[in-house]
N, CA, C and O atoms as CSV, one atom per row, in Angstrom:
chain,resi,resn,atom,element,x,y,z
A,1,UNK,N,N,32.696,-1.174,-24.721
A,1,UNK,CA,C,31.705,-1.440,-24.254
A,1,UNK,C,C,30.867,-1.991,-23.480
A,1,UNK,O,O,29.648,-1.939,-23.318
A,2,UNK,N,N,32.181,-2.816,-22.789
A,2,UNK,CA,C,31.368,-3.610,-21.183
A,2,UNK,C,C,31.624,-2.777,-19.995
A,2,UNK,O,O,31.311,-3.195,-18.880
A,3,UNK,N,N,32.249,-1.463,-20.185
A,3,UNK,CA,C,33.222,-0.602,-19.400
A,3,UNK,C,C,31.531,0.259,-19.041
A,3,UNK,O,O,30.947,0.335,-17.960
A,4,UNK,N,N,31.113,0.808,-20.406
A,4,UNK,CA,C,29.911,1.362,-20.550
A,4,UNK,C,C,28.750,1.040,-19.620
A,4,UNK,O,O,28.210,1.637,-18.688
A,5,UNK,N,N,28.538,-0.351,-20.340
A,5,UNK,CA,C,27.243,-1.311,-20.162
A,5,UNK,C,C,27.689,-1.280,-18.145
A,5,UNK,O,O,26.644,-0.962,-17.575
A,6,UNK,N,N,28.850,-1.509,-17.079
A,6,UNK,CA,C,28.873,-1.636,-16.244
A,6,UNK,C,C,28.478,-0.340,-15.677
A,6,UNK,O,O,27.463,-0.148,-15.008
A,7,UNK,N,N,29.579,0.748,-16.079
A,7,UNK,CA,C,28.975,2.250,-15.680
A,7,UNK,C,C,27.103,1.958,-15.540
A,7,UNK,O,O,26.403,1.735,-14.552
A,8,UNK,N,N,26.880,2.045,-16.525
A,8,UNK,CA,C,25.294,2.523,-16.544
A,8,UNK,C,C,24.536,0.916,-15.634
A,8,UNK,O,O,23.383,1.301,-15.830
A,9,UNK,N,N,24.391,-0.041,-15.098
A,9,UNK,CA,C,24.442,-0.553,-13.986
A,9,UNK,C,C,24.521,-0.183,-12.754
A,9,UNK,O,O,23.607,0.056,-11.964
A,10,UNK,N,N,26.077,-0.126,-12.554
A,10,UNK,CA,C,26.109,0.751,-11.512
A,10,UNK,C,C,25.445,1.942,-11.244
A,10,UNK,O,O,25.567,2.317,-10.079
A,11,UNK,N,N,24.817,2.608,-11.933
A,11,UNK,CA,C,24.155,3.702,-12.023
A,11,UNK,C,C,23.053,3.184,-11.556
A,11,UNK,O,O,22.744,3.692,-10.478
A,12,UNK,N,N,22.308,2.352,-11.939
A,12,UNK,CA,C,21.148,1.723,-12.419
A,12,UNK,C,C,20.723,0.950,-10.373
A,12,UNK,O,O,19.766,0.889,-9.601
A,13,UNK,N,N,22.062,0.583,-10.418
A,13,UNK,CA,C,22.145,0.021,-8.678
A,13,UNK,C,C,22.080,1.103,-7.629
A,13,UNK,O,O,21.392,0.890,-6.631
A,14,UNK,N,N,22.691,2.177,-7.750
A,14,UNK,CA,C,23.019,3.453,-7.103
A,14,UNK,C,C,21.713,3.919,-6.709
A,14,UNK,O,O,21.326,4.325,-5.613
A,15,UNK,N,N,20.901,3.742,-8.174
A,15,UNK,CA,C,19.214,4.961,-7.963
A,15,UNK,C,C,18.012,3.730,-7.008
A,15,UNK,O,O,17.133,3.800,-6.149
A,16,UNK,N,N,18.636,2.781,-7.768
A,16,UNK,CA,C,17.812,1.765,-7.104
A,16,UNK,C,C,18.106,1.614,-5.022
A,16,UNK,O,O,17.414,1.128,-4.127
A,17,UNK,N,N,19.278,2.220,-5.035
A,17,UNK,CA,C,20.024,2.351,-3.946
A,17,UNK,C,C,18.933,3.288,-2.388
A,17,UNK,O,O,18.593,2.878,-1.278
A,18,UNK,N,N,18.677,4.897,-3.263
A,18,UNK,CA,C,18.870,5.703,-3.152
A,18,UNK,C,C,16.944,5.742,-3.029
A,18,UNK,O,O,16.338,6.410,-2.191
A,19,UNK,N,N,16.448,5.066,-3.834
A,19,UNK,CA,C,14.819,5.303,-3.720
A,19,UNK,C,C,15.046,3.737,-2.179
A,19,UNK,O,O,14.348,4.296,-1.332
A,20,UNK,N,N,15.357,2.837,-1.704
A,20,UNK,CA,C,15.572,2.530,-0.933
A,20,UNK,C,C,15.547,2.845,0.224
A,20,UNK,O,O,14.711,2.416,1.020
A,21,UNK,N,N,16.768,3.916,0.596
A,21,UNK,CA,C,16.874,4.491,1.961
A,21,UNK,C,C,15.456,5.882,1.705
A,21,UNK,O,O,14.975,6.262,2.773
A,22,UNK,N,N,14.915,6.498,0.533
A,22,UNK,CA,C,13.712,6.874,0.995
A,22,UNK,C,C,13.310,6.430,1.222
A,22,UNK,O,O,12.787,6.931,2.218
A,23,UNK,N,N,12.835,5.182,1.022
A,23,UNK,CA,C,11.177,4.158,1.696
A,23,UNK,C,C,11.112,4.175,2.908
A,23,UNK,O,O,10.003,3.902,3.367
A,24,UNK,N,N,11.988,4.421,3.682
A,24,UNK,CA,C,11.943,4.442,4.731
A,24,UNK,C,C,11.300,5.181,5.322
A,24,UNK,O,O,11.221,4.905,6.519
A,25,UNK,N,N,10.631,6.282,4.916
A,25,UNK,CA,C,10.398,7.370,5.718
A,25,UNK,C,C,7.870,6.664,5.385
A,25,UNK,O,O,6.926,7.445,5.261
A,26,UNK,N,N,7.823,5.391,5.378
A,26,UNK,CA,C,6.667,5.522,5.024
A,26,UNK,C,C,5.526,5.766,5.496
A,26,UNK,O,O,5.055,5.335,6.549
A,27,UNK,N,N,5.025,6.497,4.700
A,27,UNK,CA,C,3.586,7.272,4.982
A,27,UNK,C,C,2.645,6.543,5.393
A,27,UNK,O,O,1.693,7.229,5.765
A,28,UNK,N,N,2.509,5.618,5.477
A,28,UNK,CA,C,1.262,4.578,5.801
A,28,UNK,C,C,1.959,3.679,7.271
A,28,UNK,O,O,1.302,2.719,7.674
A,29,UNK,N,N,2.654,3.871,7.660
A,29,UNK,CA,C,2.739,4.137,8.955
A,29,UNK,C,C,1.763,4.561,9.639
A,29,UNK,O,O,1.112,5.328,8.930
A,30,UNK,N,N,1.211,4.434,10.909
A,30,UNK,CA,C,0.377,4.858,11.350
A,30,UNK,C,C,1.218,6.354,12.654
A,30,UNK,O,O,2.146,6.113,13.426
A,31,UNK,N,N,0.564,7.668,12.513
A,31,UNK,CA,C,1.787,8.421,12.552
A,31,UNK,C,C,1.057,8.552,14.567
A,31,UNK,O,O,0.016,8.002,14.926
A,32,UNK,N,N,1.366,8.840,14.883
A,32,UNK,CA,C,0.805,10.162,16.121
A,32,UNK,C,C,-0.566,9.830,16.444
A,32,UNK,O,O,-1.106,9.075,17.252
A,33,UNK,N,N,-1.085,10.910,15.252
A,33,UNK,CA,C,-2.045,11.503,15.515
A,33,UNK,C,C,-3.358,10.383,15.283
A,33,UNK,O,O,-4.491,10.332,15.762
A,34,UNK,N,N,-2.559,9.463,14.236
A,34,UNK,CA,C,-3.501,8.221,14.182
A,34,UNK,C,C,-3.861,7.550,15.428
A,34,UNK,O,O,-4.894,7.035,15.857
A,35,UNK,N,N,-2.757,7.711,15.839
A,35,UNK,CA,C,-2.850,6.561,17.062
A,35,UNK,C,C,-3.967,7.143,18.105
A,35,UNK,O,O,-4.824,6.357,18.510
A,36,UNK,N,N,-3.975,8.036,18.397
A,36,UNK,CA,C,-4.648,9.316,19.266
A,36,UNK,C,C,-6.270,9.017,18.572
A,36,UNK,O,O,-7.194,9.251,19.351
A,37,UNK,N,N,-6.560,8.642,17.514
A,37,UNK,CA,C,-7.922,8.653,16.880
A,37,UNK,C,C,-8.556,7.549,17.012
A,37,UNK,O,O,-9.711,7.471,16.593
A,38,UNK,N,N,-7.779,6.207,17.767
A,38,UNK,CA,C,-7.942,4.829,17.884
A,38,UNK,C,C,-7.874,4.233,16.438
A,38,UNK,O,O,-8.304,3.094,16.257
A,39,UNK,N,N,-7.288,5.043,15.280
A,39,UNK,CA,C,-7.097,3.793,14.140
A,39,UNK,C,C,-6.898,2.436,14.132
A,39,UNK,O,O,-5.686,2.239,14.038
A,40,UNK,N,N,-7.446,1.514,14.181
A,40,UNK,CA,C,-7.073,0.180,14.159
A,40,UNK,C,C,-6.270,-0.250,13.350
A,40,UNK,O,O,-5.070,-0.381,13.593
A,41,UNK,N,N,-6.878,-0.559,12.159
A,41,UNK,CA,C,-6.080,-0.956,10.732
A,41,UNK,C,C,-5.848,0.104,10.083
A,41,UNK,O,O,-6.567,1.104,10.073
A,42,UNK,N,N,-4.455,-0.109,9.289
A,42,UNK,CA,C,-4.018,0.812,7.952
A,42,UNK,C,C,-4.606,-0.058,6.592
A,42,UNK,O,O,-4.343,-1.260,6.604
A,43,UNK,N,N,-5.062,0.249,5.907
A,43,UNK,CA,C,-5.669,-0.450,4.686
A,43,UNK,C,C,-5.012,-0.295,3.334
A,43,UNK,O,O,-5.563,0.729,2.933
A,44,UNK,N,N,-3.949,-0.775,2.120
A,44,UNK,CA,C,-3.419,0.242,1.992
A,44,UNK,C,C,-3.397,-0.448,0.628
A,44,UNK,O,O,-3.034,-1.603,0.405
A,45,UNK,N,N,-3.835,0.431,-0.221
A,45,UNK,CA,C,-4.352,-0.949,-2.164
A,45,UNK,C,C,-3.276,0.015,-2.757
A,45,UNK,O,O,-2.976,1.194,-2.564
A,46,UNK,N,N,-2.893,-0.836,-3.440
A,46,UNK,CA,C,-2.268,-0.539,-3.950
A,46,UNK,C,C,-1.869,-0.911,-5.930
A,46,UNK,O,O,-1.340,-1.902,-6.433
A,47,UNK,N,N,-2.272,0.047,-6.420
A,47,UNK,CA,C,-3.020,-0.679,-7.973
A,47,UNK,C,C,-3.027,0.498,-8.435
A,47,UNK,O,O,-2.456,1.284,-7.678
A,48,UNK,N,N,-3.507,1.035,-9.531
A,48,UNK,CA,C,-3.323,2.196,-10.946
A,48,UNK,C,C,-5.137,2.339,-10.810
A,48,UNK,O,O,-6.136,1.666,-10.555
A,49,UNK,N,N,-4.713,3.697,-11.174
A,49,UNK,CA,C,-6.386,4.899,-11.595
A,49,UNK,C,C,-6.844,3.845,-13.023
A,49,UNK,O,O,-7.980,3.974,-13.481
A,50,UNK,N,N,-6.153,3.122,-13.467
A,50,UNK,CA,C,-6.412,3.042,-15.383
A,50,UNK,C,C,-6.467,1.402,-15.064
A,50,UNK,O,O,-5.465,0.874,-15.546
A,51,UNK,N,N,-6.983,0.832,-14.668
A,51,UNK,CA,C,-6.390,-0.954,-14.158
A,51,UNK,C,C,-7.781,-1.052,-13.600
A,51,UNK,O,O,-8.389,-0.571,-12.644
A,52,UNK,N,N,-8.039,-1.891,-14.613
A,52,UNK,CA,C,-9.802,-2.760,-14.516
A,52,UNK,C,C,-10.386,-2.877,-13.103
A,52,UNK,O,O,-11.239,-2.261,-12.463
A,53,UNK,N,N,-9.496,-4.025,-12.861
A,53,UNK,CA,C,-9.656,-4.617,-11.058
A,53,UNK,C,C,-9.212,-3.347,-10.100
A,53,UNK,O,O,-9.894,-3.020,-9.129
A,54,UNK,N,N,-8.445,-2.918,-10.337
A,54,UNK,CA,C,-8.361,-1.630,-9.460
A,54,UNK,C,C,-9.382,-1.002,-9.317
A,54,UNK,O,O,-9.916,-0.831,-8.221
A,55,UNK,N,N,-10.037,-0.329,-10.968
A,55,UNK,CA,C,-11.258,0.518,-10.500
A,55,UNK,C,C,-12.500,-0.336,-9.825
A,55,UNK,O,O,-13.177,0.393,-9.099
A,56,UNK,N,N,-12.923,-1.573,-9.878
A,56,UNK,CA,C,-13.744,-2.164,-9.451
A,56,UNK,C,C,-13.639,-1.874,-7.874
A,56,UNK,O,O,-14.567,-1.880,-7.065
A,57,UNK,N,N,-12.164,-1.598,-7.620
A,57,UNK,CA,C,-11.999,-1.970,-5.698
A,57,UNK,C,C,-12.362,-0.143,-4.674
A,57,UNK,O,O,-12.244,0.257,-3.516
A,58,UNK,N,N,-12.976,0.610,-6.450
A,58,UNK,CA,C,-12.718,2.381,-5.466
A,58,UNK,C,C,-13.356,2.213,-4.898
A,58,UNK,O,O,-12.902,2.142,-3.756
A,59,UNK,N,N,-15.269,1.931,-4.997
A,59,UNK,CA,C,-15.851,2.216,-4.267
A,59,UNK,C,C,-16.038,1.107,-3.272
A,59,UNK,O,O,-17.085,1.262,-2.644
A,60,UNK,N,N,-15.481,0.229,-2.988
A,60,UNK,CA,C,-15.162,-0.726,-1.898
A,60,UNK,C,C,-14.133,-0.061,-0.579
A,60,UNK,O,O,-14.132,0.011,0.649
A,61,UNK,N,N,-13.325,0.335,-1.719
A,61,UNK,CA,C,-12.480,1.504,-0.745
A,61,UNK,C,C,-12.623,2.578,-0.315
A,61,UNK,O,O,-11.910,3.185,0.485
A,62,UNK,N,N,-13.967,3.021,-1.038
A,62,UNK,CA,C,-14.266,4.485,-0.358
A,62,UNK,C,C,-16.192,3.674,1.094
A,62,UNK,O,O,-16.616,4.215,2.116
A,63,UNK,N,N,-16.660,2.464,0.459
A,63,UNK,CA,C,-17.617,2.139,1.394
A,63,UNK,C,C,-16.655,1.871,2.612
A,63,UNK,O,O,-17.336,2.513,3.411
A,64,UNK,N,N,-15.942,1.567,3.128
A,64,UNK,CA,C,-15.058,1.011,3.731
A,64,UNK,C,C,-14.432,2.427,4.168
A,64,UNK,O,O,-14.665,2.801,5.318
A,65,UNK,N,N,-13.633,3.260,3.302
A,65,UNK,CA,C,-13.363,4.550,4.273
A,65,UNK,C,C,-14.177,6.056,5.251
A,65,UNK,O,O,-13.674,6.946,5.937
A,66,UNK,N,N,-15.814,5.685,4.808
A,66,UNK,CA,C,-16.977,5.394,5.360
A,66,UNK,C,C,-17.807,4.616,6.445
A,66,UNK,O,O,-18.508,5.061,7.353
A,67,UNK,N,N,-17.522,3.327,6.085
A,67,UNK,CA,C,-18.295,2.803,7.511
A,67,UNK,C,C,-17.929,3.263,8.696
A,67,UNK,O,O,-18.465,3.858,9.631
A,68,UNK,N,N,-16.257,2.591,8.268
A,68,UNK,CA,C,-15.079,2.346,9.435
A,68,UNK,C,C,-14.080,3.490,9.777
A,68,UNK,O,O,-13.021,3.342,10.387
A,69,UNK,N,N,-14.490,4.431,9.381
A,69,UNK,CA,C,-14.449,6.087,9.822
A,69,UNK,C,C,-14.091,6.107,11.360
A,69,UNK,O,O,-14.946,6.021,12.242
A,70,UNK,N,N,-12.399,6.259,11.642
A,70,UNK,CA,C,-12.325,6.501,13.186
A,70,UNK,C,C,-11.730,4.669,13.528
A,70,UNK,O,O,-11.182,4.348,14.583
A,71,UNK,N,N,-11.967,3.849,12.552
A,71,UNK,CA,C,-11.164,2.818,12.944
A,71,UNK,C,C,-9.696,1.852,11.848
A,71,UNK,O,O,-8.660,1.195,11.944
A,72,UNK,N,N,-10.724,2.477,10.844
A,72,UNK,CA,C,-9.662,2.149,9.363
A,72,UNK,C,C,-8.976,3.199,8.519
A,72,UNK,O,O,-9.789,3.648,7.711
A,73,UNK,N,N,-7.971,3.673,8.420
A,73,UNK,CA,C,-7.708,4.092,7.335
A,73,UNK,C,C,-7.344,3.299,5.707
A,73,UNK,O,O,-6.742,2.266,5.415
A,74,UNK,N,N,-7.891,4.133,5.062
A,74,UNK,CA,C,-7.380,3.859,3.358
A,74,UNK,C,C,-7.180,4.701,3.370
A,74,UNK,O,O,-7.557,5.785,3.814
A,75,UNK,N,N,-5.665,3.762,2.186
A,75,UNK,CA,C,-4.233,4.533,1.557
A,75,UNK,C,C,-4.542,4.005,0.596
A,75,UNK,O,O,-4.755,2.796,0.690
A,76,UNK,N,N,-4.671,4.534,-0.481
A,76,UNK,CA,C,-3.954,4.556,-2.149
A,76,UNK,C,C,-2.905,4.765,-2.665
A,76,UNK,O,O,-2.298,5.823,-2.503
A,77,UNK,N,N,-2.550,3.948,-3.274
A,77,UNK,CA,C,-0.915,4.654,-4.660
A,77,UNK,C,C,-1.370,3.990,-5.708
A,77,UNK,O,O,-1.846,2.891,-5.992
A,78,UNK,N,N,-1.075,5.001,-6.198
A,78,UNK,CA,C,-1.116,4.709,-8.046
A,78,UNK,C,C,0.525,3.837,-7.932
A,78,UNK,O,O,1.332,4.328,-7.142
A,79,UNK,N,N,0.858,2.846,-8.559
A,79,UNK,CA,C,2.228,2.602,-8.078
A,79,UNK,C,C,2.391,2.588,-10.282
A,79,UNK,O,O,3.034,1.677,-10.805
A,80,UNK,N,N,2.027,3.185,-10.760
A,80,UNK,CA,C,2.020,3.788,-12.180
A,80,UNK,C,C,2.350,4.878,-12.604
A,80,UNK,O,O,2.239,5.430,-13.698
A,81,UNK,N,N,2.793,5.171,-11.595
A,81,UNK,CA,C,2.893,7.144,-11.838
A,81,UNK,C,C,3.995,6.690,-10.765
A,81,UNK,O,O,3.912,5.665,-10.089
A,82,UNK,N,N,5.335,7.884,-10.708
A,82,UNK,CA,C,6.126,7.875,-10.225
A,82,UNK,C,C,6.035,8.094,-8.781
A,82,UNK,O,O,6.647,7.391,-7.976
A,83,UNK,N,N,5.299,9.036,-8.461
A,83,UNK,CA,C,5.355,9.051,-6.658
A,83,UNK,C,C,4.299,7.700,-6.342
A,83,UNK,O,O,4.230,7.612,-5.116
A,84,UNK,N,N,3.711,6.949,-6.794
A,84,UNK,CA,C,3.315,5.823,-6.133
A,84,UNK,C,C,4.594,4.326,-6.806
A,84,UNK,O,O,4.762,3.596,-5.829
A,85,UNK,N,N,4.948,4.083,-7.335
A,85,UNK,CA,C,5.748,3.178,-8.141
A,85,UNK,C,C,6.727,3.499,-6.855
A,85,UNK,O,O,6.729,4.698,-7.133
A,86,UNK,N,N,7.348,3.456,-5.982
A,86,UNK,CA,C,8.241,3.309,-4.499
A,86,UNK,C,C,7.905,2.872,-3.572
A,86,UNK,O,O,8.635,2.595,-2.620
A,87,UNK,N,N,5.942,2.603,-3.685
A,87,UNK,CA,C,5.178,2.109,-2.988
A,87,UNK,C,C,4.917,0.816,-2.663
A,87,UNK,O,O,4.603,0.115,-1.702
A,88,UNK,N,N,5.270,0.740,-4.318
A,88,UNK,CA,C,4.973,-1.093,-5.468
A,88,UNK,C,C,6.216,-1.555,-4.691
A,88,UNK,O,O,5.960,-2.705,-4.337
A,89,UNK,N,N,7.769,-1.117,-4.140
A,89,UNK,CA,C,8.852,-1.703,-3.977
A,89,UNK,C,C,8.787,-1.667,-2.632
A,89,UNK,O,O,9.314,-2.654,-2.117
A,90,UNK,N,N,8.261,-0.767,-1.760
A,90,UNK,CA,C,8.572,-0.927,-0.544
A,90,UNK,C,C,7.574,-2.201,0.191
A,90,UNK,O,O,7.717,-2.712,1.301
A,91,UNK,N,N,6.287,-2.557,-1.114
A,91,UNK,CA,C,5.730,-3.675,-0.424
A,91,UNK,C,C,5.787,-4.934,-1.108
A,91,UNK,O,O,5.253,-6.043,-1.117
A,92,UNK,N,N,6.654,-4.278,-1.661
A,92,UNK,CA,C,7.343,-5.825,-3.204
A,92,UNK,C,C,6.031,-6.290,-3.510
A,92,UNK,O,O,5.857,-7.442,-3.112
A,93,UNK,N,N,4.964,-5.736,-4.133
A,93,UNK,CA,C,3.948,-5.974,-4.773
A,93,UNK,C,C,4.280,-7.030,-6.111
A,93,UNK,O,O,5.460,-6.984,-6.457
A,94,UNK,N,N,3.604,-7.757,-6.728
A,94,UNK,CA,C,3.473,-8.603,-7.667
A,94,UNK,C,C,2.667,-8.243,-9.033
A,94,UNK,O,O,2.968,-7.963,-10.193
A,95,UNK,N,N,1.236,-8.435,-8.113
A,95,UNK,CA,C,0.794,-7.747,-9.173
A,95,UNK,C,C,-0.596,-6.861,-8.656
A,95,UNK,O,O,-0.907,-6.876,-7.465
A,96,UNK,N,N,-1.184,-6.293,-9.404
A,96,UNK,CA,C,-2.581,-5.703,-9.392
A,96,UNK,C,C,-2.993,-5.473,-9.380
A,96,UNK,O,O,-3.215,-5.254,-10.571
A,97,UNK,N,N,-4.386,-4.770,-8.405
A,97,UNK,CA,C,-4.170,-4.351,-7.446
A,97,UNK,C,C,-4.027,-5.293,-5.872
A,97,UNK,O,O,-4.714,-6.249,-5.512
A,98,UNK,N,N,-3.165,-4.783,-5.329
A,98,UNK,CA,C,-2.885,-5.549,-4.051
A,98,UNK,C,C,-3.349,-5.322,-3.123
A,98,UNK,O,O,-3.287,-4.103,-3.287
A,99,UNK,N,N,-3.983,-5.456,-1.841
A,99,UNK,CA,C,-4.053,-4.905,-0.487
A,99,UNK,C,C,-3.539,-5.354,0.343
A,99,UNK,O,O,-3.672,-6.536,0.661
A,100,UNK,N,N,-2.685,-4.391,1.019
A,100,UNK,CA,C,-1.771,-4.830,2.106
A,100,UNK,C,C,-2.902,-4.281,3.922
A,100,UNK,O,O,-3.729,-3.373,3.832
A,101,UNK,N,N,-2.707,-4.900,5.076
A,101,UNK,CA,C,-3.526,-4.602,5.460
A,101,UNK,C,C,-2.713,-4.627,6.500
A,101,UNK,O,O,-2.000,-5.631,6.481
A,102,UNK,N,N,-2.400,-3.416,8.056
A,102,UNK,CA,C,-1.245,-2.635,8.656
A,102,UNK,C,C,-2.408,-3.215,9.760
A,102,UNK,O,O,-3.570,-3.476,9.448
A,103,UNK,N,N,-1.858,-3.349,11.046
A,103,UNK,CA,C,-2.244,-3.097,12.652
A,103,UNK,C,C,-1.744,-1.828,13.425
A,103,UNK,O,O,-0.819,-1.083,13.100
A,104,UNK,N,N,-2.378,-1.765,14.274
A,104,UNK,CA,C,-2.494,-0.015,14.667
A,104,UNK,C,C,-0.985,0.625,15.143
A,104,UNK,O,O,-0.765,1.799,15.442
A,105,UNK,N,N,0.379,-0.962,15.115
A,105,UNK,CA,C,1.781,-0.844,15.007
A,105,UNK,C,C,1.844,-0.648,13.734
A,105,UNK,O,O,3.013,-0.362,13.473
A,106,UNK,N,N,1.185,-0.649,12.768
A,106,UNK,CA,C,1.996,-0.795,11.259
A,106,UNK,C,C,2.559,-1.853,10.671
A,106,UNK,O,O,3.195,-1.826,9.617
A,107,UNK,N,N,2.337,-2.778,11.333
A,107,UNK,CA,C,3.069,-3.963,11.306
A,107,UNK,C,C,1.920,-4.640,9.997
A,107,UNK,O,O,0.765,-4.278,10.225
A,108,UNK,N,N,2.024,-5.318,9.022
A,108,UNK,CA,C,1.641,-5.466,7.947
A,108,UNK,C,C,0.539,-6.982,8.533
A,108,UNK,O,O,-0.351,-6.721,7.724
A,109,UNK,N,N,0.231,-7.693,8.945
A,109,UNK,CA,C,-0.761,-9.165,9.245
A,109,UNK,C,C,-1.903,-9.656,8.024
A,109,UNK,O,O,-2.764,-10.510,8.240
A,110,UNK,N,N,-1.760,-9.071,6.943
A,110,UNK,CA,C,-2.659,-9.443,5.709
A,110,UNK,C,C,-2.482,-9.363,4.674
A,110,UNK,O,O,-2.027,-8.279,4.311
A,111,UNK,N,N,-2.701,-10.325,3.704
A,111,UNK,CA,C,-2.279,-9.180,2.280
A,111,UNK,C,C,-3.112,-10.008,1.816
A,111,UNK,O,O,-3.491,-10.954,2.507
A,112,UNK,N,N,-3.678,-9.753,0.202
A,112,UNK,CA,C,-4.477,-10.277,-0.952
A,112,UNK,C,C,-4.056,-9.179,-2.076
A,112,UNK,O,O,-3.913,-7.964,-2.212
A,113,UNK,N,N,-3.942,-10.520,-2.859
A,113,UNK,CA,C,-3.647,-9.969,-4.685
A,113,UNK,C,C,-4.805,-9.860,-5.290
A,113,UNK,O,O,-5.597,-10.771,-5.048
A,114,UNK,N,N,-5.245,-8.806,-6.194
A,114,UNK,CA,C,-6.351,-9.412,-7.164
A,114,UNK,C,C,-7.759,-8.090,-6.559
A,114,UNK,O,O,-7.441,-7.177,-5.797
A,115,UNK,N,N,-9.155,-8.253,-7.050
A,115,UNK,CA,C,-9.647,-7.864,-6.640
A,115,UNK,C,C,-9.950,-8.570,-4.956
A,115,UNK,O,O,-9.611,-9.734,-4.744
A,116,UNK,N,N,-10.450,-7.928,-4.114
A,116,UNK,CA,C,-11.214,-8.200,-2.759
A,116,UNK,C,C,-12.713,-7.557,-2.338
A,116,UNK,O,O,-12.926,-6.354,-2.184
A,117,UNK,N,N,-13.615,-8.541,-2.203
A,117,UNK,CA,C,-14.655,-8.200,-2.310
A,117,UNK,C,C,-15.081,-7.348,-0.952
A,117,UNK,O,O,-14.582,-8.013,-0.044
A,118,UNK,N,N,-15.640,-6.403,-0.458
A,118,UNK,CA,C,-16.192,-6.439,0.208
A,118,UNK,C,C,-16.864,-7.060,1.923
A,118,UNK,O,O,-16.964,-6.912,3.141
A,119,UNK,N,N,-17.150,-7.813,0.714
A,119,UNK,CA,C,-17.636,-9.138,2.435
A,119,UNK,C,C,-16.740,-9.485,3.732
A,119,UNK,O,O,-16.875,-9.472,4.956
A,120,UNK,N,N,-15.414,-9.912,2.454
A,120,UNK,CA,C,-14.297,-10.763,2.979
A,120,UNK,C,C,-12.801,-9.490,3.180
A,120,UNK,O,O,-11.635,-9.593,3.560
A,121,UNK,N,N,-13.651,-8.399,2.698
A,121,UNK,CA,C,-12.361,-7.782,3.477
A,121,UNK,C,C,-12.457,-7.222,4.663
A,121,UNK,O,O,-11.515,-6.977,5.416
A,122,UNK,N,N,-14.108,-6.912,4.934
A,122,UNK,CA,C,-14.679,-6.850,6.164
A,122,UNK,C,C,-14.008,-7.657,7.331
A,122,UNK,O,O,-13.409,-7.370,8.368
A,123,UNK,N,N,-14.435,-8.948,6.592
A,123,UNK,CA,C,-13.845,-10.284,7.749
A,123,UNK,C,C,-11.903,-10.335,8.047
A,123,UNK,O,O,-11.257,-10.923,8.914
A,124,UNK,N,N,-11.452,-9.424,6.872
A,124,UNK,CA,C,-9.837,-8.829,7.845
A,124,UNK,C,C,-10.146,-8.009,8.183
A,124,UNK,O,O,-9.479,-7.466,7.303
A,125,UNK,N,N,-10.723,-6.944,8.843
A,125,UNK,CA,C,-10.649,-6.199,8.969
A,125,UNK,C,C,-11.564,-6.369,10.999
A,125,UNK,O,O,-11.002,-5.808,11.940
A,126,UNK,N,N,-12.561,-6.980,11.167
A,126,UNK,CA,C,-12.516,-7.711,12.067
A,126,UNK,C,C,-11.426,-8.151,12.842
A,126,UNK,O,O,-11.346,-7.727,13.995
A,127,UNK,N,N,-10.256,-9.214,12.253
A,127,UNK,CA,C,-9.202,-9.896,12.757
A,127,UNK,C,C,-8.665,-8.811,13.867
A,127,UNK,O,O,-8.235,-9.357,14.883
A,128,UNK,N,N,-8.623,-7.730,13.865
A,128,UNK,CA,C,-7.779,-6.379,14.290
A,128,UNK,C,C,-8.672,-5.721,15.208
A,128,UNK,O,O,-8.190,-4.696,15.688
A,129,UNK,N,N,-10.239,-6.115,15.725
A,129,UNK,CA,C,-10.879,-5.488,15.987
A,129,UNK,C,C,-11.160,-4.541,16.033
A,129,UNK,O,O,-10.841,-3.736,16.908
A,130,UNK,N,N,-12.181,-4.264,14.641
A,130,UNK,CA,C,-12.833,-2.787,13.853
A,130,UNK,C,C,-14.071,-3.529,13.738
A,130,UNK,O,O,-14.194,-4.533,13.035
A,131,UNK,N,N,-15.284,-2.846,14.675
A,131,UNK,CA,C,-16.147,-3.015,14.173
A,131,UNK,C,C,-17.113,-2.499,13.746
A,131,UNK,O,O,-17.961,-3.169,13.156
């Protein structure tokens, strides 16, 4: 019985290592195209379409995307799906929604957990020169 449990644990560990290695392809990192568009901030929203506070963030994300087009890139990952789950691990989130802000070089400079009102979020964007 112990051997079976150890084998299962080893398989799970190996699987998490594979996921961890595949996470290195961070699609939220600014690409050459993004840099040429003068994107100053990448705003990564980690949540779910089924979570109430996450649903409350949707109009905030849409407003930021519209008002700061060309300066801010908005990315959403539904961490309750198979496609989005690796991003939850990559960003080491504890709760949803979590907002992660990356500068033009893809370096995280701010993080917030829970609903983030637009007025407060804009202050974080302005720290990196968004106008």
